[in-house]
C-alpha positions in Angstrom: -0.1 0.6 0.0 1.2 3.3 -0.8 2.4 5.6 2.0 0.5 8.7 2.9 1.4 12.2 2.5 1.8 14.5 4.9 -1.8 16.6 4.1 -3.0 12.8 4.4 -1.6 11.8 7.9 -2.6 15.1 9.3 -6.1 14.2 8.6 -6.1 10.2 9.9 -4.2 11.6 13.2 -7.4 14.7 13.7 -9.7 12.7 13.0 -8.3 10.1 15.7 -8.7 12.8 17.9 -12.2 14.1 17.4 -13.5 9.9 16.8 -11.6 9.1 19.9 -9.8 11.6 22.9 -11.7 14.2 22.3 -15.8 12.0 22.4 -14.1 11.3 26.2 -13.0 14.7 27.5 -16.5 15.8 26.7 -18.3 12.8 28.0 -16.7 13.2 30.9 -17.2 17.2 32.0 -21.1 15.7 30.9 -20.8 12.7 34.1 -19.2 15.8 36.5 -23.3 17.6 35.3 -24.7 14.5 35.0 -23.8 11.7 37.3 -24.3 8.1 35.5 -26.2 7.1 38.5 -29.3 9.7 39.0 -29.1 10.6 34.8 -32.3 8.4 34.6 -34.5 10.6 36.7 -33.0 13.2 35.0 -34.0 12.7 31.7 -37.4 11.9 32.5 -37.6 14.6 34.5 -36.8 16.4 31.4 -39.9 14.7 29.3 -41.5 18.3 28.2 -38.8 20.0 26.8 -36.2 17.1 25.5 -40.1 15.7 23.9 -40.9 19.8 22.8 -36.8 19.2 20.7 -37.8 16.5 19.2 -41.4 17.7 17.8 -38.9 20.4 16.4 -36.7 17.8 14.9 -33.6 18.6 17.1 -33.9 15.6 18.7 -34.0 12.5 15.8 -34.9 8.5 16.1 -32.3 7.3 17.4 -31.5 9.7 19.9 -34.8 9.2 21.6 -34.3 5.1 21.5 -30.7 6.7 23.7 -32.0 9.0 26.0 -35.9 6.3 26.5 -35.0 2.9 26.0 -36.7 -0.3 26.4 -37.4 -1.1 30.0 -35.6 -3.0 31.4 -32.9 -0.8 30.0 -31.5 2.7 30.9 -30.5 5.7 29.5 -26.4 5.5 29.0 -23.8 8.9 28.5 -20.5 6.2 26.9 -23.8 5.9 24.4 -24.7 9.7 23.3 -22.3 11.4 20.6 -20.9 14.6 21.7 -24.1 16.3 19.4 -26.6 14.9 22.2 -24.3 15.7 25.5 -24.2 19.6 24.2 -28.3 19.2 23.5 -28.5 18.0 26.6 -26.3 20.0 28.8 -27.9 23.7 26.6 -32.1 22.0 27.4 -31.5 20.5 30.9 -28.5 22.5 32.9 -28.5 26.3 33.2 -24.3 26.8 31.6 -23.8 30.3 30.3 -23.6 29.8 25.4 -20.3 31.0 24.4 -20.2 34.6 23.2 -21.6 33.5 19.3 -23.3 30.7 20.5 -22.8 26.4 20.1 -22.4 26.8 16.8 -19.5 29.1 15.6 -15.8 28.5 17.1 -15.3 30.5 20.1 -11.6 33.2 20.3 -8.9 31.5 22.2 -9.7 34.1 24.9 -13.2 31.9 26.1 -12.2 28.9 27.9 -15.0 28.1 29.3 -16.5 24.1 29.4 -19.6 25.3 27.3 -17.2 27.3 24.8 -14.7 23.9 24.8 -17.5 22.3 23.5 -18.0 24.2 21.3 -14.8 24.7 20.0 -14.4 20.4 19.7 -18.3 19.8 17.9 -16.9 23.1 15.5 -13.6 21.2 14.2 -15.9 17.8 13.9 -18.0 19.9 11.1 -15.1 21.2 10.1 -13.8 17.7 9.2 -17.4 15.2 8.4 -17.4 17.8 4.8 -14.1 17.4 4.0 -14.6 15.3 0.8 -10.5 15.1 -0.2 -9.1 13.3 2.6 -5.9 15.8 3.0 -5.6 19.1 5.9 -2.6 21.4 5.8 0.0 21.5 8.5 -0.9 25.0 9.2 -4.1 24.9 9.8 -3.4 21.5 11.5 -1.1 22.3 13.6 -3.4 25.5 15.1 -6.6 23.4 15.5 -3.9 20.7 17.6 -3.8 23.0 20.0 -7.6 24.5 20.3 -8.4 20.8 20.7 -5.9 19.8 22.7 -5.9 22.1 24.5 -10.3 22.4 25.3 -9.4 18.4 26.3 -6.8 19.3 28.7 -9.9 21.5 30.6 -12.5 19.2 30.1 -10.4 15.5 30.2 -7.8 16.4 32.0 -3.9 15.8 32.4 -3.9 12.2 30.8 -6.2 12.4 27.8 -3.6 15.6 27.2 -0.5 13.4 27.1 -2.8 10.9 25.0 -3.3 13.6 22.4 0.7 14.6 22.0 1.4 10.7 22.1 -1.5 10.4 19.3 0.7 13.5 17.6 4.2 12.5 17.4 3.9 8.4 17.0 4.2 6.8 14.3 1.0 5.4 12.0 1.4 1.9 11.4 -1.2 0.0 8.2 -4.2 0.1 10.4 -4.0 3.5 10.2 -3.4 3.7 6.4 -6.6 0.9 5.5 -8.4 3.5 7.6 -7.6 5.8 5.6 -8.6 4.6 2.4 -12.1 3.1 5.2 -12.1 7.9 5.1 -11.3 8.0 1.2 -14.2 5.7 1.0 -16.6 5.9 2.8 -15.9 10.1 1.6 -17.3 8.9 -1.8 -19.9 6.7 -1.3 -21.4 9.8 0.6 -20.5 11.7 -2.7 -22.5 9.1 -3.7 -25.9 8.6 -1.8 -25.5 13.3 -2.2 -25.9 13.3 -5.7 -28.5 10.6 -6.1 -30.2 12.6 -2.8 -30.4 15.7 -5.2 -31.4 13.4 -8.3 -34.0 12.1 -5.6 -35.3 15.5 -5.4 -35.3 17.0 -9.0 -37.9 13.4 -9.4 -40.2 14.5 -6.2 -40.4 18.1 -8.0 -41.9 16.5 -12.0 -44.0 14.5 -9.7 -45.1 17.8 -8.4 -45.5 19.1 -11.7 -47.0 16.4 -12.9 -50.0 16.5 -9.6 -50.2 19.9 -10.8 -51.6 18.6 -14.0 -53.4 16.3 -13.0 -55.0 18.8 -10.5 -55.7 20.6 -13.8 -57.4 18.1 -16.0 -59.6 16.7 -12.6 -61.1 20.3 -13.1 -61.2 20.7 -16.1 -62.9 17.0 -16.9 -65.8 17.9 -13.4 -66.7 21.1 -14.5 -67.4 19.2 -18.3 -68.7 16.9 -15.9 -71.8 19.3 -14.6 -72.4 21.3 -17.9 -73.5 17.1 -19.6 -75.3 16.7 -16.2 -77.2 20.1 -16.7 -77.8 18.8 -20.1 -78.8 15.8 -19.1 -82.1 17.3 -17.1 -83.5 18.2 -19.8 -85.5 16.3 -21.0 -86.2 16.5 -24.7 -82.9 16.0 -26.9 -80.8 18.5 -27.9 -81.5 17.6 -31.1 -85.2 18.1 -31.2 -84.8 20.9 -28.5 -83.0 22.9 -31.7 -86.1 22.1 -34.1 -88.1 23.1 -31.6 -86.6 26.5 -30.6 -86.6 26.8 -34.6 -90.0 26.4 -36.0 -91.0 28.3 -32.4 -88.8 31.3 -34.7 -90.6 30.5 -38.0 -93.6 31.1 -36.4 -92.6 34.0 -34.6 -90.9 35.6 -37.7 -94.6 34.8 -39.9 -96.5 36.4 -37.1 -94.7 39.6 -37.3 -94.9 39.8 -41.5 -98.5 39.3 -41.2 -98.9 42.4 -38.8 -96.5 43.7 -41.2 -98.5 43.6 -43.9 -101.7 43.6 -42.4 -101.9 47.2 -41.2 
């Protein structure tokens, strides 16, 4: 297998950081706010608020199943991803959000737990939208420092040491295979997006076709009403025409007679 370029190695290291270590750091903080022994009761108390978020499509069905599993199972933070943990922290406890909210990269001056969670979320989303599986070294170094400092504050010194080790250790064959899998997955995702766009176009065509059918239906309905009205007349149309012609002729003859007479 061909060796990875520096940019590809950066991508692999960042992927391992954001999918392996940073979620554990976020979970450490989460468990300090939601004690695991009380997590079930806390989530049950927040049912109405969480159900409202579900109705607004802020919580999907898979996440809902993790929050309210079938008896006798209970919710476990180990099954929660970063998005779900942030959602619970934002909505079930009083937490001060970053100055620009949870959906933007906080400034370096913001070092609160909420800012660190938003920081990790930002880089995770950034990485998820990369198609070529490469990271420029300059960006990588800046992002790495930003993320690992957040991990240090959220998860402690031991996790920070794991980050330092990940940044310097040689990537073995397994890591290279991971990179190839990532590239393959990205290609599949791209194809799925293209298929989805095609489906949206097909859906638009179907809507137009449905509108045309509705117009045709209205026209047919109007013609049927006309036919129903004509059928209510007991005299056939051809006979009715002859009757009208006879009446007109008699009226005309009588008028002519009066003119001659007088």
